[in-house]
C-alpha positions in Angstrom: 62.2 132.3 102.2 63.7 129.2 103.8 66.0 129.5 106.7 69.0 128.2 104.7 68.5 130.8 101.9 68.0 133.5 104.5 71.1 132.5 106.4 73.2 132.5 103.1 71.8 135.9 102.2 72.4 137.4 105.6 75.9 135.9 105.6 76.6 137.5 102.2 75.4 140.9 103.4 77.6 140.6 106.5 80.6 139.6 104.5 80.2 142.5 102.0 79.6 145.0 104.9 82.8 143.7 106.6 84.9 144.0 103.5 83.7 147.6 102.9 84.4 148.6 106.4 87.8 146.8 106.3 88.8 148.8 103.2 88.1 152.1 105.0 90.7 151.3 107.7 94.3 152.2 107.2 96.4 149.1 106.4 99.4 148.7 108.6 102.6 147.5 107.0 103.7 143.9 107.4 106.2 143.4 110.2 108.5 140.4 110.8 111.3 139.6 113.2 113.6 136.7 114.2 115.4 134.2 112.1 115.7 130.5 111.0 118.8 128.4 110.6 119.9 127.4 107.1 117.8 124.4 106.1 114.7 125.8 107.8 114.2 129.0 105.9 111.1 127.6 104.2 109.5 127.3 107.6 110.1 131.1 108.1 108.7 131.8 104.6 105.6 129.7 105.4 105.1 131.7 108.6 105.4 135.0 106.8 103.0 133.7 104.0 100.3 133.5 106.6 100.4 137.3 107.0 100.9 137.9 103.2 97.8 135.9 102.4 95.8 137.6 105.2 95.3 134.4 107.2 97.0 135.9 110.2 95.0 139.1 111.1 97.0 140.2 114.1 100.3 138.9 115.4 102.0 135.6 116.0 105.2 133.8 116.9 106.6 130.4 115.8 109.5 128.4 117.3 111.1 125.1 116.4 113.6 123.1 118.4 115.4 120.1 117.0 117.2 117.9 119.6 117.1 120.8 122.0 118.6 123.3 119.6 116.5 126.3 118.5 116.4 126.3 114.7 113.4 128.6 114.1 112.4 131.6 116.3 110.3 134.1 114.3 107.5 136.5 115.0 105.4 139.0 113.1 102.3 141.3 113.0 101.0 143.3 115.8 100.5 142.7 119.5 97.7 145.3 119.4 96.7 146.3 115.9 94.3 149.1 117.0 97.3 150.7 118.8 99.8 149.8 116.0 101.8 148.0 118.7 104.1 145.6 117.0 104.7 142.0 118.1 108.3 142.0 119.4 110.8 139.4 120.6 109.5 139.6 124.2 105.8 139.8 123.4 103.7 137.3 125.3 100.1 136.2 124.8 97.4 134.1 126.3 97.9 130.5 125.0 94.5 129.1 126.0 94.3 125.3 126.3 98.0 124.7 125.4 98.3 125.7 129.1 96.9 122.3 130.0 100.0 120.7 128.5 102.3 122.9 130.6 100.3 121.9 133.6 100.8 118.2 132.6 104.6 118.8 132.4 104.5 120.0 136.0 102.7 116.9 137.1 105.1 114.7 135.0 108.0 116.3 137.0 106.3 115.4 140.3 105.7 111.8 139.0 109.4 111.6 137.9 110.4 112.6 141.5 108.2 109.9 143.0 105.7 112.4 144.5 102.8 110.7 142.7 101.8 107.9 140.3 99.4 108.4 137.5 97.3 105.5 138.7 97.1 106.9 142.2 93.5 107.8 143.3 93.5 111.6 143.7 92.1 111.0 147.2 95.3 109.3 148.2 97.0 112.7 148.2 93.9 114.8 148.7 91.5 112.9 151.1 88.7 115.5 150.8 88.3 114.8 147.1 86.8 111.4 147.9 83.5 113.1 148.9 80.4 112.4 146.7 81.6 109.2 145.0 84.9 110.5 143.8 87.2 108.2 145.8 88.2 106.0 142.8 89.1 108.9 140.4 92.8 108.6 139.5 95.2 111.3 138.6 95.4 109.8 135.1 91.6 110.1 134.7 91.8 113.8 135.6 94.5 114.4 133.0 92.7 112.3 130.4 89.4 114.1 130.9 87.8 111.0 132.4 87.0 112.2 135.9 83.4 112.9 135.1 83.8 116.5 136.0 83.7 118.4 132.7 81.7 121.2 134.3 80.7 122.4 137.8 77.2 122.9 139.2 78.4 125.6 141.6 78.7 129.0 139.9 82.3 130.2 140.1 82.9 133.9 140.9 86.1 135.7 140.3 86.7 135.9 144.0 86.4 132.1 144.3 88.7 131.5 141.4 91.4 133.6 143.1 91.2 131.6 146.3 92.5 128.1 146.0 91.0 127.1 149.4 87.6 128.0 148.2 88.1 126.2 144.9 89.2 123.1 146.9 86.0 123.2 148.8 83.9 123.6 145.5 85.7 120.6 143.9 85.3 118.4 147.0 81.5 119.2 147.0 80.9 118.3 143.3 79.7 114.9 142.2 80.7 113.3 138.9 78.3 114.1 136.0 78.8 110.6 134.5 80.6 107.5 135.8 84.4 108.3 136.1 86.8 106.2 134.1 84.3 104.9 131.6 84.4 107.7 128.9 86.3 110.8 128.1 84.7 114.3 128.0 86.8 117.4 127.6 87.2 119.3 130.9 87.6 122.8 129.3 88.1 124.8 132.6 87.8 122.2 135.4 91.0 120.5 134.3 92.9 123.6 135.5 91.5 123.8 139.0 91.9 120.0 139.4 95.5 120.1 138.2 96.3 123.0 140.5 95.0 121.1 143.5 96.9 117.9 142.5 100.1 119.9 142.5 99.3 121.6 145.8 98.6 118.2 147.4 101.6 116.3 146.0 104.4 119.0 146.0 106.5 118.7 149.1 106.3 122.5 149.5 102.5 122.6 148.7 103.1 125.2 146.1 100.4 126.3 143.6 101.0 125.3 140.0 102.0 128.8 139.0 104.7 129.0 141.7 105.8 125.5 140.9 106.2 126.3 137.2 108.1 129.5 138.0 110.5 127.9 140.5 111.0 124.5 139.0 110.8 125.1 135.2 110.6 128.7 134.1 113.3 130.3 136.2 115.9 127.5 136.1 115.6 127.2 132.3 115.1 130.8 131.4 111.6 130.1 130.0 109.3 133.1 129.7 106.0 131.3 130.5 103.6 132.2 133.3 100.5 130.8 135.0 99.6 133.8 137.1 101.3 136.8 135.5 103.0 139.4 137.6 101.5 142.9 137.0 105.0 144.2 136.1 104.9 142.1 132.9 101.5 143.2 131.8 102.9 145.7 129.3 104.2 142.8 127.1 100.9 141.0 126.7 99.3 141.0 123.3 95.6 141.9 122.9 93.4 139.0 121.9 90.8 139.6 119.2 87.9 137.4 118.1 87.7 136.0 114.5 86.3 138.4 111.9 83.3 137.5 109.7 85.5 137.3 106.6 88.2 135.2 108.4 85.5 132.9 109.8 84.0 132.2 106.4 87.4 131.9 104.7 88.5 129.3 107.2 85.3 127.3 106.8 85.9 127.3 103.0 89.4 126.0 103.6 88.5 123.3 106.2 84.8 122.1 106.1 85.4 120.3 109.5 85.3 123.8 111.1 81.7 124.2 109.8 80.6 121.0 111.5 82.3 122.1 114.8 80.8 125.6 114.7 77.3 124.4 113.8 77.5 121.7 116.5 78.5 124.1 119.2 76.2 127.0 118.4 73.1 124.8 117.8 73.7 122.7 121.0 71.3 123.3 123.9 72.6 124.8 127.1 72.8 121.4 128.8 75.3 120.0 126.2 78.5 119.1 128.2 80.7 121.2 126.0 78.5 124.3 126.4 78.2 123.7 130.1 82.0 123.3 130.3 82.6 126.7 128.8 79.8 128.8 130.3 80.8 128.6 133.9 82.4 130.8 135.0 80.4 133.3 132.9 83.1 136.0 133.4 85.7 133.9 131.6 84.3 134.1 128.0 86.5 132.8 125.2 83.7 132.3 122.6 81.7 135.5 122.4 84.0 138.0 124.1 87.7 138.5 124.7 87.6 138.7 128.5 91.0 137.1 128.6 92.4 140.6 127.9 91.7 141.4 131.6 94.8 141.9 133.7 92.9 140.4 136.6 92.5 137.1 134.6 96.1 137.2 133.6 97.0 137.1 137.3 95.0 134.0 138.0 96.5 130.5 138.5 94.1 128.8 136.0 96.2 126.2 134.2 93.5 125.1 131.8 93.3 128.3 129.8 95.1 131.3 131.2 98.8 130.5 130.7 100.8 133.3 129.1 103.9 133.1 126.9 105.0 132.9 123.3 106.0 130.2 120.9 109.6 130.2 122.1 108.6 129.6 125.7 106.0 127.0 124.9 108.4 125.0 122.7 111.1 125.4 125.3 108.9 123.7 127.9 108.3 120.8 125.5 112.0 120.4 124.7 112.6 119.3 128.3 113.5 115.6 128.8 110.4 114.9 130.9 108.2 114.9 127.8 110.1 112.0 126.1 108.9 109.6 128.8 105.2 110.1 127.9 105.1 108.9 124.3 102.0 106.7 124.4 98.3 107.7 124.8 96.1 106.2 127.5 92.8 106.4 125.7 91.7 106.7 122.0 87.9 107.1 121.6 85.2 109.7 120.8 85.2 112.5 123.3 81.8 112.9 125.1 81.9 116.7 125.0 83.8 117.4 121.7 82.1 114.7 119.7 85.3 113.7 117.9 87.8 110.9 118.1 90.7 111.9 120.3 93.8 110.1 121.6 94.7 111.4 125.1 96.9 110.6 128.0 99.0 112.2 130.9 97.4 115.6 130.1 98.3 115.6 126.4 96.6 115.0 123.0 98.3 112.6 120.6 98.4 113.3 116.8 99.6 111.3 113.8 103.0 112.5 112.6 103.1 114.2 109.2 103.4 111.4 106.6 103.1 108.6 109.1 100.1 107.1 110.9 102.5 104.8 113.0 104.2 107.6 115.0 102.3 109.9 117.3 103.2 113.5 118.2 102.5 114.6 121.8 100.9 118.0 122.1 97.9 120.2 122.8 95.8 122.6 120.8 94.5 125.9 122.2 91.5 128.0 121.3 91.9 130.2 118.2 94.8 128.1 116.7 97.4 127.9 119.4 99.5 124.8 119.2 102.4 123.1 120.9 103.8 119.7 119.8 106.7 117.3 120.5 107.7 114.6 118.1 109.5 112.0 120.1 110.8 110.1 117.0 112.6 113.1 115.5 113.1 115.0 118.8 111.3 118.1 117.5 109.5 120.6 119.7 107.5 123.3 118.0 104.8 125.9 119.0 102.6 128.5 117.3 101.0 131.3 119.3 98.8 134.1 117.9 96.5 136.8 119.3 94.1 136.9 116.4 91.8 134.0 117.1 90.7 131.6 114.3 87.8 129.2 113.7 90.0 126.4 112.4 89.9 123.0 114.0 92.8 121.9 116.2 96.0 120.8 114.4 94.2 121.4 111.0 93.9 125.1 111.6 95.4 126.5 108.4 97.9 129.0 109.8 99.4 126.3 112.0 99.1 123.4 109.5 101.1 125.4 106.9 104.1 125.8 109.1 103.7 122.3 110.5 104.0 120.9 107.0 106.9 123.2 106.2 108.8 121.8 109.3 108.4 118.2 108.0 109.2 119.2 104.4 112.4 120.8 105.7 113.2 117.7 107.8 112.7 115.4 104.8 115.2 117.4 102.7 117.8 117.0 105.4 117.5 113.2 105.7 
């Protein structure tokens, strides 16, 4: 029996077994909350259809702001399905790599205040970073994943990750893995530690990025988003679950690109840059386990992956005026680690606007189908956050893409 036939047979058996076990579990009733303004009701319907069709296995929230006005704020499903704990108005969840965009907003604020320039060498503000041939790496290269540091050689312990002074020393001691500034390679985790140090070395109060976010963005604007969650808020955090076998296969059927990505990752050797970028630290596992359910990880200031909020708070951050200044990408080429063409700049990804290749949307995807976007042309900020992880690819992940399309269909009817 060939490996392909064997794989198909094994997959079929696994799918049948999953469906049988799934049928034995008590089905929880569908649950929805929130509202949409007149003219955007179809967006709310599209969101709810994700649950009706079984595409959204746990819970989720969706928010849309148009010219600073909230027009959609809905949620549904369960924050913890095993405990039958419903997703509520104030439920928050780990938003994975969309956190990178929030970190980029913090740095954009510092740039707007004249504390830094994107083309400044990092070592201008942080002299120790110049060690080991890193003196020419600019802040923009860090934010555009061009610093040559997609992974670290030093093994990072939880104790090290909690101590910004130790992490500063680790980053200073590392050498680039490829020539900085020449190509882009996704910095899955290292982006966060680098961004935190940039904020600490350019903020006049030398605050960490979590404190800066809280004092300069979240508290003044009433935004419920956290990088470093206080333990008193832990009861509101949704429990993250991995994709089911049935969900994984269903998404692959819907979007064949997810097949290529999954095969590419799981068949790569351990030295592939994307694999190395996500296997250190080993205790922060977002692929095979849900270690992000740990309260200890929620408390960390790790602005690459451990931001916590909901769609309302993410979209609120992106409705700030600072974002409108950053409407052009810096680089548009194949990513060394991801293996796909990506447009990046200032800490964001840039995507074609629905129905137009000429206009780009600023945003960032997050693991498992988290999304936050800002359309500078139409002044629309929207975000999608869920705790049931998906295998879909970036902005084409089907749960998000359905509501994304509904937003632009609603906009077209109003113009």
